[in-house]
N, C-alpha and C positions, 0 to 999 in steps of 0.2 A: 633561554628566555627567562623572564621573571614573571611569576604569577602573583597578582595582588588580589586579595579578597578584603575590601575595605569594610570596616564596621565603624561608622561615624568617622572619628579621627584616628582610629586605631588601625594597625596593619597586621595582617597575617601574611608572612612572606615565605614563598617557596622558591628556591633558586635552582635553575638548571642553566648552565652556560653553554652557548653555542657560538661559533664564529659569526661576526656581523656580516650580513649579506652585501653591504655597501662599504667599500674601503675608502677611508679618508684620503684626500689629497695631502701628502706629507708636506710639512714645512721644509724650507731649504736647509741644506747642510753646507757649512756650519751655520749655526744660528747664534749670533752674538749681539746682545742688546743691553739696554739700560731701562730702569724703572723711571717713569715720569709721573709725578703726582698731579692731581686735578688742577691745582692752582697754577702750576707751571704750564699746564696745557692751555690755560686761559691766556697766557702771555706769548703771543705768536712770535714776537721778536726774539724771545728767549728760545723758543722751539727752533727757530731758524739758526741760532747760534749752536744749539745742540746738534742739529743736523749737519752743520758744517764740520764740527769736530768728529761726529760719527763717520761721516764720509772720509775724513782725513785718515782715520784709523780702521777703516773697513768693518765698522759695526753695521748691522743690517736689520735690527729689530728694536721695537720699543714695547714696554709693558705699561699699560695705562689702567688706572683704577676705573672700573665701570660700576662697581659696588664697593664702597670704601669700608674701612674698619668700623665706622660708626653706623653703617647701614645706609648712608646717603648714596643715592644714585646721582652722580655729579653732572648730569646733562638732562636736557628735556626729553623724556621718554615718550615714545608714541603709544606704547601699550598702556592702556588705562590701569592695568593691575599694578603698574610700577609708579604711577604718578604721585602717590602719597609720599614716596621717598625721594622723588625726583627734584633736584635743585639745579638751577642754571649756573653752574660753575664754569663749564667750558662748552664750546659749541662742537658737539660730536661730529657732525657732518663736515664741518670746516677742517677739523684736525685730521679726519680720515682723508680728506681730499689732499691736504698739504703733504701728509706723510706718504701716501701712495704715489703722489706725483713725483716724490723724491725716492721712490722705490724701496720704502721701508716696510717690513712686516709689522703688523699691528696686533698685539695680543692684549685681550681684556682681562684684567685681574678682578676676580669676583671673591670678595670676602664672604664666606658661605654661611657658617653657623654662628658667627659673632655679629650681632645685629641689634643695635639699640632701638631702632625704629620699629621693626617688625615684632620684636619681643614685647613691645608695649601696645600693640594693636589689639582691639577686641578683648580688652581685659585680660591680656596675657594668653590668649588662645594658642599662640604659636611658640610660647616661651618655655625655656627651662624654668621650673617653678621652685621656689623655696618651700620645702615640704612643711615648714612650721607656720610661715606667714600666709602661704597660699598665693603669694604675689610673685611676679617675675624675680628670679634669682639674679644677684649681681656678683661678679667676680671681685677680686681684691683691688682691681683698678676702677671699679664702679661701672663696668661694662656689662650689658645684658647679652644673653645668648638665646638662640632659638633651639627648639627640640630637634635633634638629628633624626629621631624616629618618625617625625611627622612628615608624611608625604607632601603635604601642602607646602612645607618649607623647601622640599626638593624641587617641586614644580616652580616655585617662585624664583629660585636661583637659576633654573634652566630657562625661565622666561627672560631673565636678564641676559643670559647668554644668547638666546635667539634674537633679542632686540639688537644687540650690537653686531652679531654676525650678519644679520639681514641688512645692516647699514654699512657693511664694508670691512669689519674687523676680520682678520685672517684666522684667529684662534682665540680661545679663552683659557684661562688658567685659574683653577679653583684653589683658593687659599683658606686657611682655617677650616679645613675639612677634617674636623675632629671634635671631640667632646671637650668641655672646659677643663682646665687644669689648675688655675690659680684662684686662691680663695678657699672658702669653706665648702668644698665640693661634697662633703657629707650631707649637706642640706639640699642638694640637687634632687629634684624629682622630674621625671620625664613622662608627661601625661599620656603620650601616644605609645609608650612602651608596651609591648605585648610579647609573650613567649620568652624563651631563654636565650635570645640572641646576644652574643658578645658585642661590645661596642665596635670591634673591628669588622664583624659581619655587616653591621649597619652601614659603616663607611664604605665597604666594598660594594654592597648592594646599591647604595646611592650612586657610586661612580659608574657602575654598570648601567644603571637607569639613565644617568646623564649621557653616557656615551651612546646609548640606544637612541636617545632623542637628538643627539648632535653628531650622528655617525659620519656625516660628510666632512667633518673637520677633525684635525688633530686636537686632542684635549689634554691639557696639562694639569698637574697637581703639585702644589708645594708641600713639602714635608719637613719635619724636624731634622736638623743636621745630624743628630745622634742616631736616627732611625736605621741607616745602613749598618751601623755597628751593633745595635741592639736587636735588630730584626723586627721587633714589635714593642710598642709602648702601650701597655694594656689599658692604663687609665684614661688615655685620650683616644683609643681606638685606631691608632695607626699601625698597620702591619705592612712591612715593605713588600713581602711576596704578594699579598692580596692587592695592594695598590698598583704595583707594577703590572699585574695581570690585567687591570682594567684601564689604566691611563696610557695614552700614547707617549707622553713626556712626563717624567717625574723629576722634580727640581728640589733636591735636598738643599736646605738653607745652611751652607757651610761657612757661616761667619765664624772665623777663629775666636772672636770675642765672646761668642755664645757657648763655647766649650769650656770645660773646667780648666782652671789656670795651669794645671799640671798634666793635662791630657796630651799624650805623645811628646812630652817634654823630656829630653834626655838628661843624663847626669851632669852635663856641662851647662845646663840651662840655656841651650841654644834656641832662642825663640825664632830666629830666622828659619832654622831647619823645621821647627815645629809648625810654623805657618804653612810651609810648603807641604809637609806631610799630612796636615789636617785636610787639605784640599785633595791632594793626589791619592792618598790612602783611602779616603772616604769614597772617592770615585771608583777605585778598584773594588772596594767592598760593594758599592752600588751595582757595579757591572755584573756581579755574581747573580743578581736577580733577573737580569735580562739577557744573559749570554746565549740563551737558546731561542731568542726571538728577535730577529733583526729589525722588526718593525718598531720596537720600543727604543726609547732614548732616555738617557740621563743627562740633564743640563743643570749644572749647579748654579745657585745664587752665591756670589761672593760679595765681600763688603768693600765699599769705598767710603767709610766713615771712621771717626777717630776713637770710638768707644773701646776702652781697654787697649789702646795702642801700645802701651808699654809691654804688654804680654805677647806682642806679635813680631817684635823686631822691626828694624827700620826697613823701608821699602816693602811694606807688607802688601801693598796693592800690586806692585810688580810681581811679587812672589806668588800671590794667588793666581794672577792671570797666567803666569808662566806654567804653573802647575796644572791649571785647567786646560791649557793648550796641549798638554802631553796626552790627555785622555781622549780616546775616540776621535771624533771629527773636530775637536777643539772648540766646541760650543760652550758658552757661558752667558749668564745674566749678572748684571751688577746692580747692587742696591745702595741707594742713598735716599733716605726718606724726604730730604729737602730737594732732591734732584739737582744737587750741586756736585758736579763731576770734575772739578779742577784737579783733584788728586788723581783721578783716573786718566785724564788727558796727559798729565805729567808722566805718569807711570807708563802709558803706552808709548810715549815719545822715547823714554829711556830704553824700553824693550826693543823698540825699532832700531835704535843705535847699536845695542848689543847684538841683535840678530844680523845686522849688516856687517858688523865687525867679525863676529864669530862664525857666521853662516849657519848657526844652530842656536836654538834657544832652549837649553836644558838647565837643570839646577846647577851643574858645575859652571857653565858659562855665566849664569846669573850671579852666582856667588863670587866668582873670580873678578867680575867687572864691578861688583859693588862691595867687595870684601873690606876695603879700608873704612867703610862707613857703617857696615852692618854690626849689630850687637850680637 
């Protein structure tokens, strides 16, 4: 259990962990899905096209923003606590009805501690503060963050989760569950900070707290792609052991474009091999953290966008999917910020041809069938 002794907006936290008394109904295996942004959700004809392609290639899940990067809640919320950030971008009940009617799992993405709207409420009461100006601190991209120590911020994000779960979503996925990293973080002050807790302690306690309040559902967390390799990233508060202990599903963002250009690159500069290894080796690293707990899952995010394509080799989408399919039950999520998945559909079509021809889909089969064109 967690014991809280609140003093105004400060926390004194004592942690004792015990198994949850109610076990969540697990999401299906495998779980293969795509991210759909709020504006794409507004376009029902486009959703229908996406569903046709997903059915064609046996994808069964969608990840939808229910609290976006800018803090906007992109649907009309019922809970009055959420209405200040609520915008009518898509019809939540309509999209749930359409997707469930077509047998898709719906996962709500909640951008947690990065939040322009909440950080500027009540004169910055909930914000990370610039210790010199005493105003909400902005990162290098001009974005505001809320204080991860502040339990009111925890409750607010859990409120978002409860809103969408009560209206038909099957699960939620917390993103940006971390401290800020970009910009002059030396100026950051955390008004609700108390005691000598590490950043990673606060992230773990938040996740336990969230799971306690959402115990009937599988809860996911997105983490940096490097985290399985580094074990912990101290300055943002992400610790792979601590996060996998609390979350049901952990999703490392294994976009090859977001790793160093020479990471896992061999002496022959074989980018085709590198892309495969980033996905597969990262999943093997991740598996070390959950191998003694069969209730936990690692489901990677892979990329279907062109950023730094020259560093990934040709057919990098096919390569990533094939690598993800080799691990565990073959679950994966695919990210494209614009929800444009033309590259993904082409890749899945090619993989289908290779599988039908070779009766197996491994790196050797993939390379031999694409060899003439790969870099």
